C-alpha angles and dihedrals in degrees: 000000000000116000140177086241116071121195101225114202110210137067125221115192108197122180114200113267144138106064128106110272118241119230116271090000090158094050103048143033115248116233096218124011143165122202118198134187126196111209090194097242138017111287137174101261113200101175148358127211121195121193123185118216098180134057103274143156140185139068127290143178129237107215138179136197141180099207104028093244107072112048126191122208114239098178142355112219144166118243119233129179116262092356122124118219116201120203121189108218114164098183138112112264141156099186126044118194137186114208124186143083144281102024143109144183100022120177120216129202112189122190114212144152095266138100111276112278127186129193129194115250118266133202113273108268128195135203133175118269116244120272118256090257088063095050116142112275088236089068094056119115100255095063096067087226133297120336111261114265116258119255115267119244118271108247102165128098117326116234128191142215125191135164088238090056134091131230085229092065123092095247097251125144093260095038106034129177120254105220131052088218091063093050094054092046091057101034116126127204113289096016125140114215110204115196116202119228125283142071118300118204138141115012090350090062103046148283127352102239090195128214091086091293091116134205125338139157103257109171143129106208113195118216125165139237108288088007111070123170113242124203116191143136121277108270111277097012128106116226124193120198106202104205139022129312126209131183104187098177105005115155129195092356136141130199115185143163105019137132107231107193124189101191090108099033123113125259115285095019126150120222092225125356131189117201109348089159137094092220105074139325137240122259133190093010124150123201103187143171097350126142110230117187150152100031095150111137112179114254091352131098121252139191132199089208126004115198096193093164144333145110134240090017131146134208104189135171098347121157108220121182146156097020123166140339102218113100115241096001106075128077145183092219116002114196108195102161138344144106135238093014124158116210104183143151093007119151112212127181143160101016087174095193110034147340134348098216119013132180114188119161143003097350111142146172095016145129127231100186145160096001126145116218123181135171109011119165090226119019140323098238133007127177126186148093146193143236092275097048101030124233133268118258133193095002116159111208108185147148096018128143110222111182146155096017127168139295121290094233094110129048091242098048137089100027128134088206131356136179122210118182093328124178126243136296098025124145125197107181148140093026123144122228126190138168096359120153094243118085084214102038099177109074099181132143090208127005109183142246094314118048127234115246141208110222142128111269090195102234118205089240120338089184093064092033096248093148096180112125129233127228117269098035128123091263098056116104092350105104126110108242114248093165098258107160101194137037130219091285093052091251122137119265113228132230089275104044124204129237115258135026097308141055115231114243 
């Protein structure tokens, strides 16, 4: 199944070389240094190891760059003699740099998708760190900080769920559990839960919520740093969860690769919700590459994904379509509150009663980037709040395609992007609008350093909702690089990424 963490096959061992040596580099420790390696071309770098061969002390940063000018910090570490530090990166980079103070003779091992390459050791070489004026763009105030690191892979025990199983079983491959709910209740940190193919509803789905509401997955699995719990279909099999799914207080948890179908869900149900409780919030949760569809309760609001609360969470590569029928109250993704949230590579269409992407409330320090939203009854993206809910601050909304939205009959309809009483420090920029009802589709008080545009992204077929883009359109090679490695199809993004959820072929 697609995942934010790619297993990259080859190993590149690179020893620092190519800069001008400082005098007496062997004999003394340099007060401030920056070590840089050029990999020759942009590669998908999955991890970096740093080993110190001399007595050193102090803190340093591991940074990457595509162009050698703008560097993004992957980790902040402390150097120790003879100790190896490992950093999970998972981003496209040509240059790797260590920036810090009081160290010499480091050795780098860089894991990338290239043939194995080895270089001879070179003398330790030092260079001054950039001045504050040349700091990486990702450290500027409008970003809200570095993007949260992706969850690690789950490498613990594999557990199994199957429609032929029993919840009295131990969850092994030969004696699987029957319900997804049971698997999540018993999951331990690092475990991978594989669900065999089929449609899970009723008791095979989850708990009976009573009161005529019906069955739903309602669970808060607790993984651990470096050992998240992963819930996914068995490789090569399709799994449909017929009902709604809620993770009120989950931590270090990933759900990826399912079909979540609302055709049998109760009125007012969300496809997938995070938080939705006053007794805690999720953290380090990834909802990725799921199809969420058919949540259309008559006369009641509906959401594809509700981010009620949570921090360091990620909504990645989901297909969300045919949500709602109540004007202004339905959403593809509704972001009510949270912090340090990444919403990227999602494909949202046919939100028949409302908005594609909607931030309304105390939702801060987050990124809504590289999504494709088409055919909402109201608008593609709206950001705002009020005194009761709070207001969003320091949210970057960039590289999104927002097309085919609404009629202009109402003041809230027909926009590609609209602000309504937002907070401070937000930047809505470099988005592409097309075929929206408003002649001026971007209703923004302040956009950002790169303007939003209205041009044809050249969809493969908007009529049939094939929202992949073709080469040569306005979206191709025009995205700001936030370090996303994959697109909505799980394909690598190249060194010049495209606007929207897909890379052009």
